[in-house]
N, C-alpha and C positions, 0 to 999 in steps of 0.2 A: 480803750475802745473795746468793742464787743469781740470776744474770742471766736475765731473761725471754727473752734471745736465745740462750741456751746450746743447743747442738745444731744451730743453723741455720748450718752451716759455709759455705754459699754465698750467704748473704743479701746482696743488693746494695741494695735499696730498701725502706724501711719507712715506710708511711703510716698515721698514727694521727690524722688530722684529725677534727674534730667529735666529740671525746670529752671527758668531764668530768675531764680529767687536771689534777691540781694540781701534780704534780712529775714530772720525768723522772729516774729513778734506775736505777743498776746496769745501764746499757746497755754490754754488752761484746761487741764483734764486730770481728774483724780484717778483715772483707770489706765491711761496710756503707759505702756511698758516699753515699746520699741519705736524709735523714730529714725527714719532713713531719709537723709537729704544729700545724697552723693551727687557729684557732677552737676552742681548748680553754679551760681555765681556769688556765693556767700563770701563776704570779706570781713565781717565783724559779728560777734555775738555778745550781746549785753551780759554783764556779770550776773544778773538775776533772771535771765531769760527762762531758765528751767526751774525757777522757784515754785511755779504753779503746776509742776508736773511731779507730784510727790511719789508716784509709782514708777517713774522712768528707770529702766534697767539697762537698755541698749541704745546707744547713740552712735550713728554712723554718718560722718560728714566728709568722707574721703573724696578726692578729686575736686575739691573747691580750691582752685589754684591760687586764689588771692586771700584765702582765709588765714587770719592770724589769731593767736591767743594773747590777750593783753598781759604784759608782764607786771602791771600794777593792779588792775582790777580783775582778779581771777574769777572765772565762771564757776558758779556753785551748783552742786546737786548732791544732796546727802544720800540719794537712793541709787545713783548711777553705778553700774558694775562693769559695763563693757563700753569702751570708747575707741572709735576708729577715726582718726584724723590724718590718715595717710595721704600722700600726694597733695599736700596743701602748701601754705607759705609760713609755716610755724617756725619761729626763731628761737623760742624757749619752750620747754615742755609745759611748765606752769599748770601742773595738775593739783595744785594745793586745795582747790575747792571741791575735790572728789574724794572724800575720806573713806568711802566704801568701795572704791574702784578695785576690780579684780584683774582686768585685762586692758592694756592700753597699747594701741597700734599707732605709732608716730613715724613710720618709715617714709622715706622719700620726702623729706621736708628740708628746711634750711637751718637746722640747729647747728651752731658752731662751737658751743662749749656747754659744759654742765657745771652748774654752780654748787657750792657747798649746801648740804641739806636740801637738795633739789626736790626730793620726794619724801621729806620728813613727815608729811601729813597723809601719806598713802600706805599706811602700815598693813593694809589688807591686799595690796597689789601682789599678784602671783605671776603675771606674764607681762613683760615689757619689751616691745620691739621698737628700737630706734635705729634700725639699719638704713643704709642709703641716705645718710645725712652728711653734714660737713663737720662733724664733731672732731675738734683737734686737741681738746684738753678737757680734763676732768679733775676733781679734787678727791682726796683720800676719803672724805666724808660725804661724797655726792649721794651715795646710796644708803646713808644712815636712815634708819627707821623702816626700811623694807624688810621687816622680819619674816614675811610670808612669801617673799619673791622666790620663784622656782626657776624661771626661764628669763634670760637676759640676752638680747641680740643687739650687738654694737658693730656688726659687720658692715663693710663697705663705708667706712668713715675715714678720718685722717689722723687717727691716734698714733702718735709716735712713742708715747710713754704712758704706762698705766701705773699709778701709785700702788705699791706693794700691798697696802692695807685696804684697798678699795672695797674688797668683798668680805672683810672681817665681820661687818655688822649686818650681813645678810645670811643668817644661820640656816635658812631653808633653800638657798640657791644651789641648784644641782647642775644646771646647764648654762654655759656661757659661750656665745658666738662672737669671736673677734677676727674672723677672716677678712681679708682685703683691707688691712690697715697698714700703717707705715712702721710697725714695730720692727726693731732690729735685733731684739734679744728676747728670749723667753722670760728672763727676769726671775724674780723670787716672789711670785704672787702667793698670798696667804688666804686660805679659806678652809674651814673645817668641813664644808658640805659639798663643794663642787666635785662632780663625778665625771662630767663630760666637758671638755675644753677644746674649742676649735680655733686654732691660730694659723690656719692654712692661707697660702697666697699672700703673705706679708713680705717683709724683707729681712726676716730673721736669719742671722748668720752665726749667732752665738747662743749656745745652750750650756749652762753650767751644770756640773755634776750634782749640785744641790738645788737645782732650779725647781724640782718637783717635791722637795721635802716639806714645803709649806702647804702642800695640798694632800693631806692625809686620807682623803676619800676619793682621790682621782682614779678613775677606771679607764677612761678613754681620752687620749689626746691626739689631735690631728695637727701635724706640723708639715704637711705636704706642700709642695710648690713654694719652697723658701730657698734660701741661699746657704743652707747649712752644709759645711764641708767636713765637719769633724764632730763625732759624738764622744764626749769625754768618758774616760774609764770610770766605772763605778757610779754611773748615774743611778740615783736611788729613788725607789718608790715601792712600798710594801703592798700597794693595792692595784697598781697599773696592770691592766689586762690587754689593752689594745693600743699599740704604738704605730702611728702612720707617719712614715718618713719618705713617702713617695716623692719622686721628682725633686730631689735636692742635688747636692754635689758631693755626697759622701763617697769616699774611695776605699776606706778600710775600717775594719772593726777587729777586735781582739778577744781573747779569753776573758778580759775584764770589763768589756763594754756592757754586757747585759746581766752580769751575775748578781747584781743588786736589785734585779727586778724579778723576784721569786714567783709572782703571780702572772707573769707575761704569758699570754695565750695566742695572740696574733701579732705578728710583726710584718709590716709592709715596707719594702725598700725598692719598689718598682722605679725604674728610670733614674737610677743613680750612676755612679762611675766605678763600680766595683770591677776589678780585673782578676785578682787572685781568688781562687776558690776558697770558700769558707771551710771551717772545720766543725765537726759535730761537738767538739769540746767547748765551742763558744756558748753552747746552751746546756752545759752540764748542770747548771743551777737553775734551770727553767723547766721544772718537771711538768708544768701544765701547758707547755707550748703545743698548739694544735695546728697552726698554719704559718707558713713562711711564703710571702709573695716576693719572688726574686727575679721576675722577668724584666726585660728591657735594660739589662746591664751589659757591660763590656767584658764578659768573661773570657779569660784566656784558657783554652782547653789543652792541658798537658796530660794526655791519656796514660803516660807512663807513671804519673804521680798517683800513688796508692790513696792519698788523701781525697783526690777527686772522686774516685770510685766509692770510697767510704762515705763521703758527704752525699753523693748522689743516692746511695741506698738509704741514708738517714732521712732524706726529704721526700723520697718517692715510694718507698716500699710500704705496703699495707702490713699491719693494720694502723700504723702510726703515720700515715701519709700526710705530708705537710705542703706539698707543691706538686703541680702537674708536670710531668717530664717534658711535655712539649713547650713549656714556658722557659726552659733552661736552654738558651741559645748561645753558641760560641761566637765570639767576635774576633778571635785570633787563635792560632796563626791563619794565614791567608787561605790555606787549602781547606779549612773547615768553616769558613765564615758562613753564617746563616744556617748551619746544621745544629741539630740538638746535641746535647752532650752524648746521648745514647747513640745517635747516628755516627758521630765522629769517632767514638771510642768503642764501638760495638765489638770489633774483632780483637781489640787489645784486651777488653774485659772478658771476652769469651773465646780464647784461642782454640779450645777443643772443638767448638762449633765450626771454627774456620777450617781446621784440619779435616773435620768430618765433611765439610762442604766440598773441599778439594777432592777427597776420596770419592765422594758421591759423584762428582763430575767425571772423574776418571772411569768409574764403573758405568756411568751412564753412556760414555763414549764407547766403551767396550761392548756393552749390550747393544748399542745402536749398530756397531760394525757387524757383530754376529747376526743380529736381526736382518740387516741388509743382505749379508751373505746368504742366509737361509732363504730370504725372499728371492734372490737371484737364482739359487739352485732350484727352488720350487718352480719359478717361472720357466727355466730351461727344461725341467722335467715335463712340465705341462706342455711346453712347446713341442718337445720330441714326441710325446704321447699323441698330441694332435696330428703331428706329421705322419706318424705311423698309421693312425686311424684314417687319415685322408688317403694315404697310399693304399690301404686295404680296400677302402671304398672305391677308389679308382680302379684297382685291379678287378674287383668284383664286377664293377660296371663294364669293364672291357671284356671279361669272361662272358657276361650276359649278352653283350653285343655279338661276340663271336658265336655263341650258341644260337642266337637268333638268326645270324647269317647262315649257319650250318643248316638249321631247320628249313630256312627258305630255299637253300640249295637242294636239299633232299626233296622238298615238296615239288620244286620245279622239275627235278629228274623223274619223280614219280608221275607227275602230270604228263611229261613227255612220253614215258613208257605206256601210260594208259592211252595216250593219243595214238600211239603206233598200233597198239593192240586193237583198237576200235576202228582202224582204217579199213574200208570195204575192198574186196578183191576187184581189180579192174575188169575182170571178165564178167563180174556180176553187174557191172554197170552197162554192159551191152544188152540191148533188148533182144528177145528171140525173134526169128524171122516170121513174117506174117504169112498167111495162106497164099497170098498172091506170089510171095517170093518162093 
């Protein structure tokens, strides 16, 4: 039939996401490079559906929950480089028909096993994500032919065992994600190129001292949240820099545990079961050690033990500080539970400061007593001075009152005398006789 893309001679990108499409049919375009058909209702793709899209580079078909890839009639596209069929109903990868594929996303599907030579025709594949499937088994030659593969994600599957030689034929593979599987041992994987290996949150309880010797390029291994209770002496790797053992069940290490890891720079043992304080001699042969993560362990703080103080200085003093002092918490004895090492042992490690503190307290008390005495004397002196001043003021006031009274009395006497002097003679008051008299 007529192609729905006919006439679109310059079409580069086609997005038909979130449509109720059941099939992709009759797509013909010499220019189309990207096709997005996510969250539709696709269930089947014809093996030659992309034969007439010679420029197609990107194909995204994720969230088509019924979509399967036929195990017999492989879909073909010589040009495709990026494929995303995550969150579909894929039971087998079946990428045989994409010889130039660079990146494949197949996460959250229904893949249960990986066959021999599963990707033998994908020699240019660099990135492969098959996480969140149900993969329970694989063959030693499953990844044969993936000579350019750099990243492989098999996390959140059901793998209980990985053949030792699975990665020998992937010479470019540098990063492998195996977290959240059912692995019970590190095993003896072999790869000349893997530098980052994540085996966290599995069920690993055993790690052999030669488990890392088959990985001569390994730099970073994550073994956190497993069931490891013992690290064998002389575990060996000439390249390992980052060792993550957080949240396991390890309770002890020794002088021989890490001495065959000459490049070790970061060691994390958070959330384990260590009680005895370590010794700096454990790391005598680790000259590049930069950080130690030691928090959330059950340290027993014996402040009289010189080794505890020595190790505390080793991990907390600048310029070679390896851990924050507030992360070192005592779990026993009972009187120091929850305190940092420094808080619980401060006066044991600094006895002079403790004596000085007591002397300072005594001198402080003496100074306070003397000061209070001086204050009392000063108050009494001021009080007496005020009383004398008030008495003087009162006496002066009484003197002034007496003087005022005396002046009034003198004035009254003087007035009386003047009144007597000015009184007329009674004879002068009798009028002279008249002529008639």
